[in-house]
C-alpha positions as CSV (number, residue, x, y, z in Angstrom):
1,M,0.0,0.0,0.0
2,R,2.8,2.4,0.9
3,R,4.5,1.7,-2.5
4,W,1.2,2.5,-4.3
5,L,0.7,5.8,-2.3
6,A,4.3,6.8,-3.0
7,L,3.8,6.1,-6.7
8,L,0.6,8.2,-6.8
9,V,2.4,11.1,-5.1
10,I,5.3,10.9,-7.6
11,C,2.9,10.9,-10.5
12,A,0.8,13.8,-9.1
13,T,4.0,15.8,-8.5
14,S,5.3,15.1,-11.9
15,S,2.0,16.1,-13.6
16,A,1.8,19.3,-11.6
17,A,5.4,20.2,-12.5
18,A,4.7,19.5,-16.2
19,A,1.6,21.7,-16.0
20,D,3.6,24.5,-14.4
21,R,6.1,24.3,-17.3
22,S,3.4,24.4,-19.9
23,D,2.5,27.6,-21.7
24,W,-1.0,28.3,-20.5
25,H,-3.1,30.1,-23.1
26,H,-5.3,32.9,-21.7
27,P,-7.2,34.6,-24.5
28,G,-8.7,37.4,-22.2
29,L,-12.1,38.4,-21.2
30,L,-15.3,37.1,-22.9
31,R,-16.0,39.5,-25.8
32,G,-19.7,39.9,-25.3
33,R,-21.7,43.0,-25.9
34,D,-24.4,44.4,-23.7
35,L,-27.8,43.5,-25.2
36,T,-29.9,45.7,-23.0
37,P,-32.8,47.0,-25.1
38,F,-32.3,50.6,-23.7
39,G,-28.7,51.1,-24.9
40,L,-28.4,48.3,-27.5
41,F,-27.6,50.8,-30.3
42,R,-24.9,52.7,-28.5
43,L,-21.2,52.0,-28.8
44,D,-20.3,49.3,-26.2
45,M,-16.6,48.7,-26.0
46,L,-15.9,44.9,-26.4
47,P,-13.4,43.6,-23.8
48,A,-9.9,43.7,-25.4
49,H,-7.9,40.6,-25.8
50,T,-4.4,40.9,-24.4
51,V,-2.7,38.1,-26.3
52,D,0.4,39.2,-28.3
53,A,0.4,38.4,-32.0
54,R,3.1,38.7,-34.7
55,Q,3.5,41.8,-36.7
56,D,1.5,42.0,-39.9
57,S,-0.9,39.2,-38.7
58,W,-4.6,39.4,-39.2
59,A,-7.7,37.6,-37.7
60,V,-11.4,37.2,-38.5
61,E,-13.8,36.9,-35.5
62,V,-17.5,36.1,-35.5
63,L,-19.4,36.8,-32.2
64,T,-23.0,35.7,-31.8
65,A,-25.3,36.4,-28.9
66,Y,-28.9,35.7,-28.1
67,Q,-30.9,37.0,-25.2
68,N,-34.4,37.1,-23.8
69,T,-35.8,40.3,-22.3
70,F,-39.0,40.8,-20.4
71,V,-39.1,44.1,-18.5
72,M,-41.8,46.6,-17.5
73,S,-42.4,49.5,-15.1
74,D,-44.5,49.1,-12.0
75,N,-47.3,51.2,-13.4
76,V,-47.5,48.9,-16.5
77,R,-47.6,45.8,-14.3
78,D,-50.4,47.4,-12.2
79,Y,-52.3,48.0,-15.5
80,L,-51.9,44.5,-16.7
81,E,-53.0,43.0,-13.4
82,A,-56.1,45.2,-13.6
83,R,-56.7,44.2,-17.2
84,D,-57.7,40.7,-16.1
85,V,-58.0,39.1,-19.6
86,G,-55.7,36.1,-19.0
87,R,-52.5,35.5,-21.0
88,Q,-53.2,37.8,-24.0
89,P,-50.7,39.9,-25.9
90,L,-50.9,43.6,-25.8
91,S,-53.5,45.2,-28.1
92,Q,-53.5,48.5,-29.7
93,A,-55.7,49.8,-26.9
94,D,-53.2,48.5,-24.3
95,A,-50.4,50.3,-26.1
96,A,-52.3,53.5,-26.2
97,A,-53.1,53.2,-22.5
98,I,-49.4,52.7,-21.7
99,L,-48.3,55.7,-23.9
100,N,-50.9,57.9,-22.2
101,M,-50.1,57.0,-18.6
102,P,-49.1,59.9,-16.3
103,G,-45.4,59.9,-15.9
104,D,-42.9,57.5,-17.5
105,A,-43.8,53.9,-18.5
106,Y,-42.3,51.1,-20.5
107,Y,-42.9,47.5,-21.6
108,V,-40.4,45.3,-23.5
109,D,-41.0,41.7,-24.4
110,G,-38.9,39.9,-27.0
111,E,-35.6,38.3,-27.9
112,I,-32.6,39.9,-29.6
113,G,-29.9,38.1,-31.6
114,L,-26.6,39.8,-32.6
115,I,-23.9,38.7,-35.0
116,D,-20.7,40.7,-35.0
117,V,-18.2,40.1,-37.7
118,I,-14.8,41.6,-36.7
119,F,-11.7,42.0,-38.9
120,H,-8.4,42.6,-37.0
121,K,-5.1,43.7,-38.6
122,R,-1.9,44.0,-36.6
123,L,-0.1,47.1,-38.0
124,S,3.1,46.7,-35.9
125,T,4.4,45.0,-32.8
126,W,2.1,47.2,-30.6
127,W,-0.6,48.6,-32.8
128,T,-3.7,46.8,-34.0
129,T,-6.8,48.1,-35.9
130,Y,-10.2,46.5,-36.2
131,L,-13.5,46.9,-38.0
132,S,-16.7,45.4,-36.6
133,I,-19.9,45.0,-38.7
134,P,-23.0,44.1,-36.5
135,Y,-26.2,42.5,-37.6
136,I,-29.2,42.6,-35.3
137,G,-32.2,40.2,-35.4
138,Y,-35.3,40.0,-33.4
139,G,-37.2,36.9,-32.2
140,R,-40.5,36.1,-30.6
141,G,-39.6,34.5,-27.3
142,V,-38.5,30.9,-28.0
143,L,-36.9,30.9,-24.5
144,D,-40.1,32.1,-22.7
145,S,-41.4,28.7,-21.6
146,T,-37.9,27.5,-20.4
147,I,-37.4,30.7,-18.4
148,E,-40.9,30.4,-16.8
149,E,-40.3,26.8,-15.9
150,F,-36.9,27.7,-14.3
151,H,-38.6,30.5,-12.3
152,D,-41.3,28.1,-11.1
153,A,-38.7,25.3,-10.2
154,S,-36.5,27.8,-8.4
155,G,-39.3,29.6,-6.5
156,F,-38.6,32.9,-8.3
157,S,-41.3,35.4,-9.3
158,Q,-42.3,35.5,-12.9
159,Q,-42.0,39.3,-12.8
160,G,-45.3,39.7,-14.7
161,R,-44.6,37.1,-17.4
162,D,-47.8,35.3,-16.5
163,L,-49.9,38.4,-17.3
164,V,-49.3,38.2,-21.1
165,A,-48.9,35.7,-23.9
166,R,-45.7,33.9,-24.6
167,N,-43.7,34.1,-27.8
168,Q,-44.3,37.7,-28.6
169,F,-42.2,40.6,-29.7
170,Q,-43.8,43.8,-28.3
171,M,-42.2,47.1,-27.2
172,V,-44.1,50.1,-25.9
173,Y,-42.5,53.0,-23.9
174,N,-43.0,56.6,-23.0
175,V,-39.8,57.6,-21.2
176,R,-38.9,61.3,-20.7
177,G,-41.0,62.3,-23.7
178,A,-39.4,59.6,-26.0
179,R,-42.4,57.6,-27.3
180,Y,-42.4,54.3,-29.2
181,S,-44.8,51.4,-29.9
182,Q,-44.3,48.2,-31.9
183,L,-46.5,45.2,-31.4
184,A,-45.2,42.9,-34.1
185,Q,-41.8,41.4,-34.8
186,S,-39.1,43.6,-36.4
187,E,-37.2,42.3,-39.5
188,G,-33.8,43.3,-38.2
189,G,-30.8,44.3,-40.3
190,F,-27.3,45.7,-40.2
191,S,-26.5,48.2,-37.5
192,D,-23.7,50.8,-37.4
193,P,-20.1,49.6,-37.9
194,V,-17.4,50.2,-35.3
195,L,-13.8,51.2,-36.2
196,G,-11.1,51.0,-33.5
197,I,-7.4,51.0,-32.9
198,R,-5.6,49.2,-30.0
199,Y,-2.2,49.7,-28.5
200,S,-0.5,47.0,-26.4
201,L,2.4,47.9,-24.2
202,P,5.5,46.0,-25.3
203,E,6.3,44.8,-21.7
204,P,4.1,44.2,-18.6
205,R,3.9,46.9,-16.0
206,Y,4.2,45.7,-12.4
207,G,3.3,42.2,-13.7
208,W,0.3,43.4,-15.7
209,D,-0.2,43.4,-19.5
210,V,-1.7,46.7,-20.5
211,V,-3.9,47.4,-23.6
212,F,-5.4,50.8,-24.5
213,E,-7.8,51.4,-27.3
214,V,-10.2,53.9,-28.8
215,A,-13.1,53.3,-31.1
216,A,-16.0,55.0,-32.9
217,K,-19.4,53.8,-33.9
218,I,-20.1,55.5,-37.2
219,A,-23.7,56.2,-38.2
220,V,-23.8,55.3,-41.9
221,D,-27.3,56.6,-42.4
222,S,-30.0,58.5,-40.6
223,K,-31.9,57.0,-37.6
224,R,-33.3,53.5,-38.4
225,V,-35.9,52.0,-36.0
226,L,-34.4,49.2,-33.8
227,L,-31.1,49.4,-35.8
228,S,-29.4,52.7,-35.5
229,T,-29.5,55.9,-33.5
230,G,-28.3,57.9,-36.5
231,R,-25.6,59.4,-34.4
232,D,-21.9,58.8,-33.9
233,D,-20.5,57.5,-30.6
234,Y,-16.9,57.5,-29.3
235,G,-15.2,55.5,-26.6
236,T,-11.9,54.6,-25.0
237,Q,-10.9,51.5,-22.9
238,L,-8.1,50.3,-20.7
239,T,-7.6,46.6,-20.1
240,L,-5.2,44.9,-17.6
241,Q,-4.3,41.2,-17.6
242,R,-2.2,39.3,-15.2
243,T,-1.4,35.6,-15.5
244,W,0.3,33.1,-13.3
245,G,0.4,29.5,-14.5
246,R,-3.1,28.3,-15.0
247,H,-4.7,31.5,-13.4
248,A,-5.5,34.8,-15.0
249,A,-7.0,38.0,-13.6
250,Y,-8.6,40.8,-15.7
251,I,-9.7,44.4,-15.1
252,A,-11.2,46.6,-17.8
253,G,-12.7,50.1,-17.7
254,S,-14.2,52.1,-20.5
255,A,-15.9,55.4,-21.0
256,V,-18.2,56.0,-24.0
257,Y,-19.6,59.3,-25.3
258,Y,-23.2,58.4,-26.1
259,A,-24.8,60.9,-28.5
260,G,-28.3,59.8,-27.6
261,G,-30.9,57.4,-29.0
262,P,-34.6,56.5,-29.2
263,E,-34.9,56.3,-25.4
264,T,-33.5,59.8,-24.7
265,P,-34.6,63.3,-25.5
266,A,-33.3,64.5,-28.9
267,D,-30.7,67.0,-27.5
268,E,-29.3,64.7,-24.8
269,H,-25.8,63.2,-24.8
270,Q,-23.7,61.7,-21.9
271,I,-20.6,59.8,-20.9
272,I,-21.3,56.2,-19.9
273,P,-18.7,54.4,-17.8
274,T,-18.4,50.6,-17.7
275,A,-16.3,48.2,-15.6
276,L,-15.4,44.6,-16.1
277,F,-13.7,42.1,-13.8
278,G,-12.8,38.5,-14.7
279,Y,-11.0,35.5,-13.4
280,G,-9.8,32.7,-15.7
281,F,-8.7,29.2,-14.7
282,G,-6.8,26.9,-17.1
283,I,-8.5,23.5,-17.3
284,T,-5.9,22.5,-19.9
285,P,-3.1,24.6,-21.4
286,N,-5.5,25.6,-24.2
287,T,-8.8,25.5,-22.4
288,T,-9.9,28.1,-19.9
289,A,-13.0,28.5,-17.7
290,I,-13.8,32.2,-17.0
291,L,-16.1,34.0,-14.6
292,Q,-16.8,37.7,-15.5
293,A,-18.8,40.5,-13.9
294,Y,-20.1,43.5,-15.8
295,A,-21.3,46.9,-14.4
296,S,-22.4,49.9,-16.4
297,R,-24.6,53.0,-16.1
298,S,-28.0,53.0,-17.7
299,T,-28.5,55.2,-20.8
300,V,-31.8,56.4,-19.2
301,R,-31.4,59.1,-16.6
302,D,-33.8,61.0,-14.4
303,A,-36.9,59.2,-15.5
304,E,-39.9,59.7,-13.1
305,D,-40.6,56.7,-10.8
306,L,-38.5,54.3,-12.9
307,E,-35.7,53.6,-10.4
308,E,-34.8,50.1,-11.8
309,L,-34.6,51.4,-15.4
310,T,-32.3,54.3,-14.4
311,D,-30.2,52.2,-11.9
312,N,-26.8,50.7,-12.9
313,K,-26.8,47.5,-14.8
314,Y,-25.1,44.4,-13.3
315,Q,-24.6,41.1,-15.2
316,L,-22.6,38.0,-14.6
317,S,-21.1,35.7,-17.2
318,V,-19.6,32.2,-17.0
319,G,-18.0,30.5,-20.0
320,L,-15.3,28.4,-21.6
321,Q,-12.6,29.4,-24.1
322,Q,-10.4,27.1,-26.1
323,R,-7.6,27.5,-28.7
324,V,-7.3,24.7,-31.3
325,G,-4.6,25.4,-33.9
326,H,-5.6,28.6,-35.7
327,V,-9.1,28.5,-34.3
328,Q,-10.3,30.0,-31.0
329,W,-13.8,29.5,-29.7
330,S,-15.8,30.6,-26.6
331,L,-19.1,29.8,-25.2
332,A,-20.8,31.6,-22.3
333,V,-24.1,32.2,-20.5
334,T,-25.0,35.7,-19.1
335,E,-27.5,36.4,-16.3
336,N,-28.7,39.6,-14.7
337,I,-27.9,39.7,-11.0
338,S,-29.6,42.9,-9.8
339,N,-32.2,45.5,-11.0
340,F,-34.0,42.9,-13.1
341,S,-36.2,45.4,-14.9
342,N,-33.4,47.0,-16.9
343,T,-31.3,44.1,-18.1
344,P,-31.9,40.9,-20.1
345,D,-33.2,37.9,-18.1
346,I,-30.7,35.5,-19.6
347,G,-28.5,35.4,-22.7
348,A,-26.0,33.1,-24.4
349,Q,-23.0,33.9,-26.6
350,L,-20.7,32.0,-28.9
351,G,-17.5,33.4,-30.3
352,L,-15.3,31.9,-33.1
353,A,-12.0,33.4,-34.3
354,Y,-9.6,32.4,-37.0
355,L,-6.0,33.4,-36.4
356,P,-3.8,32.3,-39.3
357,I,-0.6,33.4,-37.4
358,G,-0.2,32.4,-33.8
359,P,1.1,34.4,-30.8
360,R,4.8,35.2,-30.5
């Protein structure tokens, strides 16, 4: 028995030493965009990767995300409870009643899908430029029944889901004078492209890799319903990454100049700060599990009696990332963790990148 125990200890020690000598691949934070309906069309700085690549290299990245949103203000919930017609979708009369409520009111029920195609080009050892082309699609609640069953099984409130019909795309709001109503599914289409440039410090600072970037969302046309604000936004972001063996820690902060959108008065613009924190754990040298927290300010400010809509947004993501040859993929699930009436209930994201030239 002692011989077997000694052999197991030797094998475990040898495996740990081999793992410590391996080059653990940490691709950085999950590159998911905020899909909150109020703020979907603003510039949202994607978390920067901090992996060095060779000069003159390029990469193509496809990021897909899908989320389910069901949110409403308290006065709309009171109205739906008093309506007492069972699980019926909103009618034109219901939409008119919401739009004419005293004070601010909102109702959003639907699903949003996003595809971001991103082209990266490494200009030099430290400079990289990128172009992102997003496509937004809208769905009618295929996740509704699953979410309701989960809420029932977990003892959570349905947050008003049981007051209306499932599998709908309906949006009605009157927030600070911005009014909108749509009771049928939108077709979707291409949103505004994002052009950015990224600078990576050649050497770590105090053990941290540092990446700085600036980006602009360019309105290629006038305002388009559920696709574009028709205005340009600008942002900057700083990302820090520290790795030790199979572990990695990330901190990212960004500030975006938001020129305004359909949920804000026409002359309003603001600076929106966002913070990201993440921890990565190497399961294998090329496979990483990551836990990531997101906090950002809402684009809606000073709305009457709509504290949850104007409060900060907090979301938590957990996922896997893996590098296989020239291909890197990621898969993650995102859940709101506070202020449930201003963020998507649940979302999933899948990322796929082709990098023909590997890291240095």
